[in-house]
Structures are given as structure tokens and as C-alpha cells.
VMD Tcl script that draws the C-alpha trace (Angstrom):
set ca {
  {0.03 -0.08 0.00}
  {1.20 3.44 -0.83}
  {2.68 5.45 2.12}
  {1.26 8.79 3.06}
  {3.59 9.84 6.06}
  {0.77 9.25 8.28}
  {3.06 8.57 11.20}
  {5.95 11.09 10.42}
  {7.66 12.21 13.59}
  {5.59 9.79 15.86}
  {7.30 7.34 18.36}
  {6.05 3.89 19.30}
  {6.44 0.66 20.94}
  {5.34 -2.50 19.21}
  {4.77 -5.69 21.25}
  {4.65 -9.20 19.83}
  {6.64 -9.37 16.65}
  {7.77 -12.99 16.55}
  {8.34 -13.77 12.74}
  {7.19 -12.60 9.37}
  {3.81 -14.35 10.04}
  {3.00 -12.11 12.95}
  {0.53 -9.26 12.65}
  {2.91 -7.10 14.76}
  {5.62 -7.73 12.07}
  {3.43 -6.35 9.37}
  {2.42 -3.30 11.58}
  {6.12 -2.52 12.14}
  {6.88 -2.62 8.45}
  {3.85 -0.29 7.68}
  {4.78 2.01 10.67}
  {8.28 2.34 9.23}
  {6.86 3.14 5.81}
  {4.58 5.78 7.34}
  {7.61 7.56 8.93}
  {7.38 6.30 12.55}
  {10.31 5.50 14.82}
  {9.78 2.70 17.43}
  {11.05 0.03 19.70}
  {10.25 -3.55 19.05}
  {9.70 -5.73 22.25}
  {9.09 -9.31 23.09}
  {9.89 -11.71 25.78}
  {13.41 -12.94 26.30}
  {12.20 -16.40 25.29}
  {10.74 -15.13 22.05}
  {13.77 -13.27 21.16}
  {15.68 -16.52 20.94}
  {14.05 -17.09 17.63}
  {16.13 -14.07 16.38}
  {13.90 -13.18 13.47}
  {12.99 -9.96 15.27}
  {16.51 -8.58 14.80}
  {16.17 -8.89 11.10}
  {12.89 -6.92 11.41}
  {14.78 -4.32 13.53}
  {17.45 -3.90 10.83}
  {14.81 -3.47 8.00}
  {12.88 -0.93 9.97}
  {15.86 0.85 11.58}
  {14.43 0.26 14.90}
  {15.73 -1.01 18.33}
  {14.76 -4.32 20.14}
  {14.27 -4.36 23.96}
  {13.59 -7.55 25.70}
  {10.70 -7.30 28.32}
  {8.28 -9.76 29.99}
  {5.08 -7.92 29.44}
  {3.62 -9.45 32.67}
  {6.39 -8.02 34.84}
  {5.80 -4.35 35.95}
  {9.37 -3.64 36.73}
  {10.53 -4.76 33.15}
  {7.74 -2.64 31.63}
  {9.00 0.43 33.65}
  {12.45 -0.25 32.34}
  {11.22 -0.74 28.80}
  {9.34 2.57 28.80}
  {12.28 4.55 30.31}
  {14.74 3.06 27.86}
  {12.34 3.57 24.84}
  {11.83 7.25 25.63}
  {15.71 7.58 25.91}
  {16.37 5.94 22.57}
  {13.52 7.61 20.69}
  {14.03 11.10 22.07}
  {10.58 11.68 23.85}
  {7.41 10.34 24.90}
  {5.43 7.54 23.15}
  {2.81 8.34 20.63}
  {1.56 4.81 19.89}
  {1.45 1.23 21.24}
  {0.58 -1.99 19.64}
  {-0.28 -4.70 22.11}
  {-0.16 -7.87 19.92}
  {0.22 -10.50 22.68}
  {-1.69 -13.75 23.43}
  {-1.03 -17.23 24.82}
  {-3.02 -20.04 26.41}
  {-1.39 -23.09 27.80}
  {-4.68 -24.81 27.94}
  {-4.98 -24.42 24.23}
  {-1.44 -25.38 23.48}
  {-1.93 -28.59 25.50}
  {-5.41 -29.41 23.98}
  {-7.00 -29.46 27.49}
  {-10.74 -29.70 27.10}
  {-12.65 -26.62 28.17}
  {-14.68 -28.37 31.03}
  {-11.29 -29.61 32.33}
  {-9.35 -26.39 32.31}
  {-6.21 -26.28 34.32}
  {-6.76 -23.26 36.47}
  {-3.12 -22.36 36.96}
  {-2.95 -22.34 33.14}
  {-6.11 -20.05 33.00}
  {-4.43 -17.52 35.26}
  {-1.50 -17.61 33.00}
  {-3.65 -17.08 29.85}
  {-5.41 -14.09 31.49}
  {-2.22 -12.55 32.64}
  {-0.41 -12.75 29.32}
  {-3.35 -12.19 26.94}
  {-5.31 -9.56 28.82}
  {-3.97 -8.17 32.11}
  {-0.71 -7.44 30.36}
  {-2.52 -4.67 28.59}
  {-3.56 -3.21 31.90}
  {-0.02 -3.38 33.11}
  {1.37 -1.62 30.03}
  {-1.28 1.06 30.40}
  {-0.76 1.50 34.23}
  {3.06 1.72 33.91}
  {2.82 4.25 31.03}
  {0.32 6.31 32.99}
  {2.42 6.15 36.27}
  {5.62 7.40 34.64}
  {3.87 9.66 32.21}
  {5.32 8.03 29.15}
  {2.55 8.51 26.59}
  {1.91 11.77 24.71}
  {-1.20 13.65 24.81}
  {-3.50 12.30 21.99}
  {-1.42 9.06 21.91}
  {-3.11 5.88 20.62}
  {-2.94 2.30 21.94}
  {-4.33 -0.60 19.90}
  {-4.64 -4.19 20.89}
  {-5.82 -7.21 18.99}
  {-8.97 -9.14 19.83}
  {-11.28 -11.69 18.23}
  {-14.99 -12.33 18.03}
  {-14.75 -15.28 20.40}
  {-15.03 -12.60 23.13}
  {-18.67 -12.46 22.31}
  {-19.53 -15.81 20.71}
  {-18.58 -19.42 21.35}
  {-15.93 -20.93 19.18}
  {-15.57 -24.37 20.77}
  {-11.81 -24.89 20.48}
  {-10.80 -21.30 21.38}
  {-11.26 -22.34 24.98}
  {-10.04 -19.91 27.71}
  {-8.63 -17.42 25.12}
  {-12.12 -16.29 24.66}
  {-12.28 -15.27 28.39}
  {-9.09 -13.41 27.81}
  {-10.36 -11.44 24.82}
  {-13.52 -10.55 26.66}
  {-11.42 -9.16 29.53}
  {-9.02 -7.51 27.06}
  {-11.93 -5.51 25.55}
  {-13.11 -4.60 28.91}
  {-9.87 -3.10 29.75}
  {-9.90 -1.21 26.59}
  {-13.15 0.45 27.60}
  {-12.26 1.02 31.32}
  {-8.77 2.43 30.78}
  {-9.98 4.22 27.66}
  {-12.23 6.32 29.98}
  {-9.54 7.04 32.62}
  {-6.73 7.71 30.02}
  {-9.03 9.81 27.82}
  {-9.92 11.98 30.88}
  {-6.23 12.43 32.06}
  {-4.23 12.59 28.83}
  {-6.53 12.50 25.85}
  {-5.00 9.12 25.09}
  {-7.26 6.82 23.09}
  {-7.40 3.00 23.35}
  {-9.03 0.65 20.91}
  {-9.20 -3.07 19.87}
  {-9.33 -4.62 16.55}
  {-11.38 -7.79 16.31}
  {-9.55 -9.54 13.45}
  {-10.40 -12.30 11.14}
  {-8.79 -15.62 11.80}
  {-5.25 -14.94 10.60}
  {-2.51 -17.33 9.62}
  {0.01 -16.49 12.30}
  {2.28 -18.69 14.35}
  {-0.01 -18.12 17.33}
  {-3.24 -18.74 15.49}
  {-1.84 -22.00 14.05}
  {-1.67 -23.34 17.63}
  {-5.50 -23.33 17.95}
  {-7.10 -26.78 17.34}
  {-9.09 -26.75 14.07}
  {-7.64 -23.52 12.86}
  {-8.03 -24.44 9.15}
  {-11.83 -24.97 9.78}
  {-11.94 -21.57 11.64}
  {-10.30 -19.94 8.72}
  {-12.41 -21.45 5.96}
  {-15.64 -21.14 7.71}
  {-15.03 -17.26 8.32}
  {-13.88 -16.91 4.73}
  {-17.02 -18.50 3.32}
  {-19.26 -16.42 5.71}
  {-17.63 -13.10 5.03}
  {-18.79 -11.03 1.98}
  {-15.26 -9.54 1.55}
  {-13.57 -12.85 2.64}
  {-11.06 -12.94 5.59}
  {-9.17 -9.82 6.39}
  {-5.41 -10.56 6.25}
  {-2.51 -9.26 8.44}
  {-1.68 -6.64 5.94}
  {-5.19 -5.21 6.09}
  {-4.90 -5.18 9.89}
  {-1.64 -3.41 9.73}
  {-3.35 -0.81 7.57}
  {-6.12 -0.25 10.03}
  {-3.50 0.16 12.72}
  {-1.89 3.00 10.70}
  {-5.18 4.80 10.67}
  {-5.72 4.15 14.43}
  {-2.13 5.34 15.33}
  {-2.51 8.44 13.13}
  {-4.23 11.82 13.97}
  {-7.02 10.86 11.49}
  {-8.56 8.77 14.26}
  {-8.22 11.47 16.81}
  {-11.71 11.19 18.32}
  {-12.06 7.39 18.37}
  {-11.53 5.57 21.58}
  {-12.93 2.68 23.69}
  {-14.13 0.90 20.57}
  {-13.76 -2.69 19.43}
  {-13.53 -2.42 15.67}
  {-14.25 -5.39 13.36}
  {-11.67 -6.00 10.65}
  {-13.30 -9.26 9.57}
  {-14.71 -8.85 5.97}
  {-18.20 -8.60 7.40}
  {-18.17 -11.84 9.31}
  {-19.52 -10.28 12.46}
  {-22.71 -9.11 10.81}
  {-23.49 -12.46 9.08}
  {-25.83 -15.22 9.97}
  {-25.42 -17.49 6.97}
  {-24.10 -17.00 3.48}
  {-25.06 -18.46 0.07}
  {-21.42 -19.56 -0.37}
  {-21.62 -21.69 2.87}
  {-24.94 -23.08 1.87}
  {-23.63 -24.08 -1.45}
  {-20.59 -25.71 0.08}
  {-22.88 -27.76 2.36}
  {-25.01 -29.02 -0.64}
  {-22.03 -29.67 -2.82}
  {-20.56 -31.95 -0.13}
  {-23.72 -34.04 -0.36}
  {-24.72 -32.99 3.22}
  {-28.15 -31.82 2.42}
  {-30.44 -29.81 0.13}
}
mol new
graphics top color blue
foreach p $ca { graphics top sphere $p radius 0.5 }
foreach p [lrange $ca 0 end-1] q [lrange $ca 1 end] { graphics top cylinder $p $q radius 0.2 }
display resetview
């Protein structure tokens, strides 16, 4: 997509770029194209994959390791980022999610509660920690923008999405609650993007992902939204063009969230000999 200098002069922190399949990876590339400078951050374990350092080279950015669930590490991250970037932070992408219950294929009625707590901490409460730390040390610029990534399972049942659905529900609630408080205090806006099933490293860990993907694609009038379109939407939300949008959960899903049934899905059902 053609660049328009939407983020020229803006400073950011992008959480969650793991490899070229990550939505955060695409966001970093687009942010660089639009003129932003930023820090890339992920956990020390994730950095062992080393791909992120190639991204940093390509986008002329810095990499800072931080466990997003540890307040002290987030404090260090923000302080170091402001020093490296030369000022307060204008935008943040929170693209983080993980469920040990999903990874280990533990049935929902038999959830391991220690794993559930980990899921909520990493996938949702971490957003609150990021925002609380930024607020405490006054790290975000006035009219700054924070974006996190959600999924429609926060509102509907997707059987194999398990406790990640609870995490996404909590995540969207934090967007609204903190969006109010941060809006009052600093005019900072906070939004979530409810994205189509996307072929990322994390998404592939969900049981039956291909069925998720194909069903959503057949249901959506525009088809599934890919990671590149999500990155484009982030550019809009980070830019001054979205100055008065906050506390919203925005669907980037090709129309899936408004559908009940589609002709394409009905035709596929008939073609497979399942009914008329």
C-alpha cells in the first residue's frame, strides 16, 4: 500500500513481533513506511528465535526484551524507549496472546486453573499493566493511541478457542475502562481490533484453525481480512486521522461479525452431499 507519511515524527512501541507471519511484524513494516520510529519488544524467550532482529534492521528500529507481565520490566522498557526515541511515546501496539490450555489441548470443561491464570495474565491483564506503567511514569504523549488485537470469540462461542475467549473478553473490557480514565487524564485513546482468523504462528496453535479460517472466509462477504489489512487499520488508528475514536472494538473481518449465513456456505454444504 502506498505510504502517506501518516506517522511522520511519531514514536512507538510494538509488542509481539515474532516472525514474518506475525501481525505485529506487518504493523512494524507499515509504521516504518509511514515515517514512525519505534522500539520492538518481546519476551526474552521469544527473542531466541532471532527473526525480530532482522525486522529491526529492516525498519531501523531497536529491540528491547521485556516480559510484558512484569511491571518492573515494563518500567525499564518505557524509560529506555523514551531515551532511545528522544521523547514520549505516541503509539503502542499490544499484539500478545497465549494459552497453555489451548497449546496442550486441554478440554474446556477440564481447564487447568493455573494455566487459565497464565492465559489471562499474558493475553489480557498485560494490557492493563502496560497502560498502568505508562500512566504512572507519564510515558505517553497527549492524544497518543494504543491498539490491541482481539477476536469475536470474546462475544460468541468458538468451541476450540477455550479460555482465550475469556482473555479476549477481559481485554476488550480493559480497553473500555482504561480508555475512559486515560482519555480524561491525557486524551490518550485506546481501541481493539477484532480481526479475522489470521495465519499467524500463534493462530496455528488453535485446534481446528483451518476450519475456523475456511468457515469465516465462506461467511464473510469480503472474505477474511489478512494481516496486511490489519496493519493498515493500525496505521489509521495510530494516526491523527482517528483522533476522536476511543474505547471501541472495531471489526476488521470482511463482514463476518454481521452475518448469519451466506449463500457460499450453503452451496458448500449442498456440494458436499450433506443436504439440500
